[in-house]
C-alpha positions in Angstrom: -69.3 -24.6 -69.6 -67.2 -21.6 -70.5 -67.0 -18.5 -68.2 -66.4 -15.0 -70.2 -66.5 -11.3 -69.1 -69.2 -9.0 -71.0 -68.4 -5.4 -71.7 -71.0 -3.5 -69.6 -74.0 -1.9 -71.5 -75.0 0.4 -68.5 -77.8 0.1 -66.4 -80.4 2.6 -67.5 -84.3 2.2 -66.8 -86.6 2.3 -69.7 -90.4 2.2 -69.6 -92.0 -1.3 -69.1 -93.0 -2.7 -72.4 -90.4 -0.7 -74.4 -88.5 -2.7 -77.0 -84.9 -3.1 -75.9 -81.9 -4.2 -78.0 -78.7 -5.6 -76.3 -75.4 -5.9 -77.9 -74.5 -9.3 -76.2 -76.7 -12.4 -76.2 -77.5 -12.9 -73.6 -77.2 -9.7 -72.0 -75.2 -9.3 -68.8 -76.1 -5.8 -68.2 -78.2 -3.0 -70.3 -81.3 -1.1 -70.5 -84.2 -2.8 -68.4 -87.6 -2.0 -67.0 -88.0 -0.5 -63.6 -89.4 -3.6 -62.2 -87.9 -6.9 -61.9 -88.7 -10.8 -61.9 -89.8 -12.8 -58.8 -86.7 -15.2 -57.7 -88.3 -18.4 -58.6 -88.2 -21.0 -61.5 -90.3 -20.1 -64.7 -91.6 -22.6 -67.4 -92.3 -19.6 -69.8 -90.0 -17.0 -70.8 -89.4 -14.0 -68.6 -88.7 -10.9 -71.0 -85.0 -10.0 -70.8 -85.6 -6.5 -69.6 -87.3 -7.7 -66.5 -84.5 -10.4 -65.4 -81.6 -7.9 -66.4 -82.9 -5.7 -63.7 -82.5 -8.8 -61.3 -78.8 -8.8 -62.5 -78.5 -5.4 -61.6 -79.5 -6.3 -57.9 -76.8 -8.8 -57.9 -78.7 -12.0 -58.8 -77.8 -14.9 -60.9 -80.1 -15.7 -63.5 -80.0 -19.3 -65.1 -81.2 -19.5 -68.7 -82.0 -22.6 -71.0 -83.2 -22.7 -74.7 -87.0 -23.9 -74.8 -85.7 -26.6 -77.2 -82.9 -27.8 -75.0 -82.8 -31.5 -74.4 -84.9 -32.5 -71.6 -82.1 -33.9 -69.6 -80.2 -30.6 -70.0 -83.3 -28.6 -68.8 -83.7 -31.1 -65.8 -79.9 -30.9 -64.9 -80.3 -27.0 -64.9 -83.4 -27.0 -62.6 -81.5 -29.4 -60.3 -78.4 -26.9 -60.4 -81.1 -24.2 -59.6 -82.5 -25.8 -56.8 -79.1 -26.8 -55.2 -77.9 -23.1 -55.1 -77.1 -22.0 -51.7 -79.0 -19.4 -49.8 -77.7 -15.8 -50.1 -76.8 -14.9 -46.6 -77.7 -11.3 -47.1 -81.2 -12.0 -48.5 -82.3 -15.3 -46.9 -82.9 -16.7 -50.4 -80.9 -17.7 -53.4 -81.2 -14.4 -55.3 -81.5 -16.4 -58.3 -84.1 -17.3 -61.0 -84.6 -19.9 -63.8 -86.4 -19.1 -67.1 -86.5 -20.3 -70.7 -84.8 -17.7 -73.3 -85.7 -18.6 -77.0 -82.9 -16.1 -78.1 -80.0 -18.1 -76.7 -77.6 -19.5 -79.0 -76.3 -22.0 -76.5 -78.4 -24.6 -74.7 -77.7 -23.1 -71.1 -76.3 -19.9 -69.8 -75.8 -18.4 -66.3 -75.8 -14.6 -66.1 -74.4 -12.4 -63.5 -73.5 -8.7 -63.8 -70.8 -8.5 -66.6 -70.3 -12.2 -66.8 -71.8 -15.2 -68.5 -71.2 -18.9 -68.2 -72.4 -20.7 -71.3 -72.5 -24.3 -72.6 -74.4 -27.2 -74.2 -74.5 -29.1 -71.2 -75.0 -28.5 -67.4 -72.0 -28.6 -64.8 -73.5 -28.1 -61.5 -70.2 -27.4 -60.0 -69.4 -24.8 -62.6 -72.7 -23.1 -61.9 -72.3 -23.1 -58.1 -68.7 -21.6 -58.5 -70.1 -19.0 -60.7 -72.7 -18.2 -58.3 -70.3 -18.0 -55.3 -68.0 -15.7 -57.3 -70.3 -13.4 -59.0 -73.6 -13.1 -56.8 -74.1 -10.1 -55.0 -71.5 -8.1 -57.4 -74.2 -6.1 -59.3 -74.2 -2.3 -59.1 -77.1 -2.3 -56.6 -77.4 -4.7 -53.6 -81.2 -5.4 -53.3 -82.7 -8.5 -51.9 -86.5 -8.0 -52.5 -88.0 -10.2 -54.9 -89.5 -8.8 -57.8 -93.2 -8.4 -58.7 -93.2 -9.5 -62.5 -94.2 -11.2 -64.4 
């Protein structure tokens, strides 16, 4: 898995349901809905403008292509479940969702950073989480209400 910085696209709110275009795939900032996703594992894709708002709050978002090999999806789920709790929040401040727009099999997203690959390294995901969680422009622990 390879980590890289992503230029900021800002953090502006747009009306829920608006069509949003991002310059980076996947986004690590940018326009987003005023409500955000619950911190949990999803089996259907959460729209990007919801989880980009979680990233603004300092969250880690784990993504996988829906057509990723089952072993890769399973390993990402295990990495998600193994994330330590965020001491500030009392939960992991992370979510896991499929994303059909990804170019790589799996990606972890934090504010202005991504960790991408075609296989899962639980150690790399834990290091990424330790380094980048809670570093969004807003420090909000509350779980979202969408979808």
